[in-house]
N, C-alpha and C positions, 0 to 999 in steps of 0.2 A: 514472387515472393509472398509467403503466408504471413500475415499481419502478426507481429509481436509486440505486445503493449503490455507496459507495467505501470501500476498506480501506486504512487507514494503519496503518503501525507499524515498528519496526526492520528492518533487514535479518535474513532468517531468522525472522521471526515467524510465517510462514505464509500471508502474504496472497495470493501467486499459488495455492497448492495450495488454500486455502479459498475463494477467488474462483472459480477453475474450477469447483468442485464446487456451489458457491451458484448460480452462473450456470446450471448444467446443471440442476439442482433446479427454477430457477424458470423454465426455458426462455428465458433472455435471453443476449443477446452477452458475452462475457468479453472485456475487455480488459487485456491486461498493460501498463501506461506503459513500463516498461524493455524489454520485448519489442518494442513499437512503436517505440521510440526506435531501438533497434540497427538495426532495418529501415530506419528514416529515414537514420541515419548511415552505415549500410553497413559498421559495423564493431561490435566488442563494446563496451560501456561502459568496461569497463577499458582498453582499447587507446585508446579516444577521450581517457578521462581522462590517461593517459600523454602523448598527442600535443599536446592542447589544453588540458587543464587543467579543473578543477572548474567554473571560472565560466562557460566556455564550454559545458560539459555542461548546467548549470543553466537557461541561457538556452534551450535547445532544449527542455528539461524543461517549461518554464514556457510556452512557445509551444505546445508538444502538448497540455499539460494544458488551456490557455485553450480549444483549438479543439475538445476533447473535451467541454468542460464547455457548450461552446455547441452542440453536436449534440442533436437531438431524441430523443424515445424511451428506452426503458428499457436499462440497463445494469448490469454489474457491473464496477467498475474497481479494478484493484489497482494503487497507486501504488508508486513506489520509495520506499525508506527515507528519503530526503532531500526528497522533494517538498514537506514541510511548511516547510522551511527559509525559504521566500520568503512574504512577507505576502500578495501578490497570487496564489500558489496555494491558501494557507489559504483565502482569500476565495473563490475559484472553488469550492473544494470544499464550502464550506459553502453557497454561493449555489444551485449547480447540483446538489447531491447531498444531497436530504434525509435521506440515512441514510448518515452516515459513521461507520464502526467501527474502533476502534482494537484491533488485535489486540496486546494486551500480554504481552510475556515479558520475564523478568528477562535481564541480559547472561549471567548464566551458563548459562540454558537456551538462549539463543541461541547461545554459544560450543559448546555440548555438540552442537547440530544443526549447525552449518556450520563447525566447526573445521577440515575437510579441504578445504573450498570455496576454490579459488584465483581464482574470477571476480570476487569482490567487492573492487574497488579500495581502498575504505577501510580494510579489513582485512589488506592485505598490508604488515604493520608486524611489529617485532620481538615485541610483545606485544598479540596481537588482543583478549584478554579486557580488557585495560585501556582499548584502544581502544572495544571496545563499551561499557564502563562509562561513559568520557567521552563517547560518543555519545548514550547513554541519558540521562545527567544533561542533557545540552543539549536533546535532543528529546523527551523525555517531557511537558513542559509544553506544547510545540507540537501533539504529538498530542493532548492532551487537550483543548487549545482547540479544535482543529478538528473532533474526533469529538463526535458525539452519542451514541454508545455505548462501553463500553468491555468488551472481552470479553478475560478472563484465558486465556491460551493453555496456560500451564503443560506438563502432559502428557496433556490429552485426546486423543483420537483426532480425525482429520479429521472423520469423520463425527458425531462429537459437537459440534465447533466449528461445523459447517454448521447443526446442529440449534440449537445457541444463537443464531447469526445469525439463523435463521429465525423464532425466537420474539422476537427483538428487532424484526423487521420485522412481524410478527402483532401486537404489541402498540403498535405507534408510533401517535400520534395522526394522525389523517387517514391512515390505514393504506392503503397501496398494495393494488391488487387483485392478490393473489398467484396468482390462478388465470388470469393470462393466458399 
């Protein structure tokens, strides 16, 4: 069986960075859901949000996630921070990705990492830290419901986080063949 792993977590938790390195280490394709959406939409997520609203964006996100869930073969998927908001997305992740990992970081840690990033539409508000706390409160239970593993991101290096993800995969029941 080829490894199929999805990373979920708050914006700025390291999903894309860790996912890219994990895919490289495993020799698997890496798919960044947000990046793929921007390619399909022909614009940035921030612009799409401004022009069409969050619901229209979430519709596209759900359709792409469903299509990726049905693709055969191994992959490492980095989801967008809000991908878990819809029940059908959580189900698709649990059904098609035996290894869903929640990269958990506190709102304060995320704020420290992304406070200067102007590309994240949900954080373009007067008090982004308060917004992160609100998002975390709403989404943390959904990430936990979806994920099989929780990896605390805190301050470890990317390499340490990739090693932690590899350990989870190696210890998994019905463990995948990591030598593919």
